[in-house]
C-alpha positions as protocol buffer text, in pm:
chain_id: "A"
residue {
  index: 1
  type: MET
  ca { x: -2810 y: 7233 z: 6788 }
}
residue {
  index: 2
  type: PHE
  ca { x: -3031 y: 7141 z: 6450 }
}
residue {
  index: 3
  type: HIS
  ca { x: -2762 y: 7068 z: 6159 }
}
residue {
  index: 4
  type: SER
  ca { x: -2985 y: 7048 z: 5818 }
}
residue {
  index: 5
  type: VAL
  ca { x: -3025 y: 6700 z: 5649 }
}
residue {
  index: 6
  type: ALA
  ca { x: -2712 y: 6834 z: 5397 }
}
residue {
  index: 7
  type: GLU
  ca { x: -2536 y: 6903 z: 5705 }
}
residue {
  index: 8
  type: LEU
  ca { x: -2576 y: 6611 z: 5823 }
}
residue {
  index: 9
  type: VAL
  ca { x: -2464 y: 6443 z: 5532 }
}
residue {
  index: 10
  type: ARG
  ca { x: -2182 y: 6636 z: 5462 }
}
residue {
  index: 11
  type: LEU
  ca { x: -2041 y: 6534 z: 5800 }
}
residue {
  index: 12
  type: ALA
  ca { x: -2115 y: 6176 z: 5872 }
}
residue {
  index: 13
  type: GLU
  ca { x: -1938 y: 6113 z: 5509 }
}
residue {
  index: 14
  type: GLU
  ca { x: -1689 y: 6335 z: 5637 }
}
residue {
  index: 15
  type: LYS
  ca { x: -1662 y: 6007 z: 5932 }
}
residue {
  index: 16
  type: GLN
  ca { x: -1707 y: 5790 z: 5764 }
}
residue {
  index: 17
  type: CYS
  ca { x: -1374 y: 5863 z: 5500 }
}
residue {
  index: 18
  type: LYS
  ca { x: -1195 y: 5962 z: 5852 }
}
residue {
  index: 19
  type: ILE
  ca { x: -1269 y: 5573 z: 5968 }
}
residue {
  index: 20
  type: SER
  ca { x: -1204 y: 5405 z: 5616 }
}
residue {
  index: 21
  type: ARG
  ca { x: -851 y: 5563 z: 5563 }
}
residue {
  index: 22
  type: VAL
  ca { x: -752 y: 5469 z: 5896 }
}
residue {
  index: 23
  type: MET
  ca { x: -848 y: 5146 z: 5922 }
}
residue {
  index: 24
  type: LEU
  ca { x: -640 y: 5151 z: 5495 }
}
residue {
  index: 25
  type: GLU
  ca { x: -364 y: 5259 z: 5711 }
}
residue {
  index: 26
  type: ARG
  ca { x: -355 y: 5023 z: 5988 }
}
residue {
  index: 27
  type: GLU
  ca { x: -433 y: 4755 z: 5676 }
}
residue {
  index: 28
  type: VAL
  ca { x: -131 y: 4836 z: 5485 }
}
residue {
  index: 29
  type: ALA
  ca { x: 70 y: 4846 z: 5874 }
}
residue {
  index: 30
  type: LEU
  ca { x: -62 y: 4475 z: 5932 }
}
residue {
  index: 31
  type: ARG
  ca { x: 46 y: 4335 z: 5599 }
}
residue {
  index: 32
  type: GLN
  ca { x: 397 y: 4530 z: 5570 }
}
residue {
  index: 33
  type: VAL
  ca { x: 400 y: 4373 z: 5914 }
}
residue {
  index: 34
  type: LEU
  ca { x: 380 y: 4070 z: 5800 }
}
residue {
  index: 35
  type: PHE
  ca { x: 537 y: 4045 z: 5476 }
}
residue {
  index: 36
  type: GLN
  ca { x: 854 y: 4133 z: 5673 }
}
residue {
  index: 37
  type: GLY
  ca { x: 797 y: 3910 z: 5859 }
}
residue {
  index: 38
  type: PHE
  ca { x: 806 y: 3605 z: 5567 }
}
residue {
  index: 39
  type: CYS
  ca { x: 1098 y: 3778 z: 5403 }
}
residue {
  index: 40
  type: SER
  ca { x: 1273 y: 3810 z: 5641 }
}
residue {
  index: 41
  type: PRO
  ca { x: 1281 y: 3404 z: 5825 }
}
residue {
  index: 42
  type: SER
  ca { x: 1334 y: 3334 z: 5463 }
}
residue {
  index: 43
  type: ARG
  ca { x: 1637 y: 3560 z: 5336 }
}
residue {
  index: 44
  type: ARG
  ca { x: 1840 y: 3476 z: 5682 }
}
residue {
  index: 45
  type: SER
  ca { x: 1864 y: 3105 z: 5582 }
}
């Protein structure tokens, strides 16, 4: 199967969008975990 250039570009952009969205979600989740980790102990003491 051969895609036209426009199709290839669109597919690449969609893939890139998905990848960056996953990375963003992962980064947000990481920050939440770190934030909770830093805030919880200081709140207890």
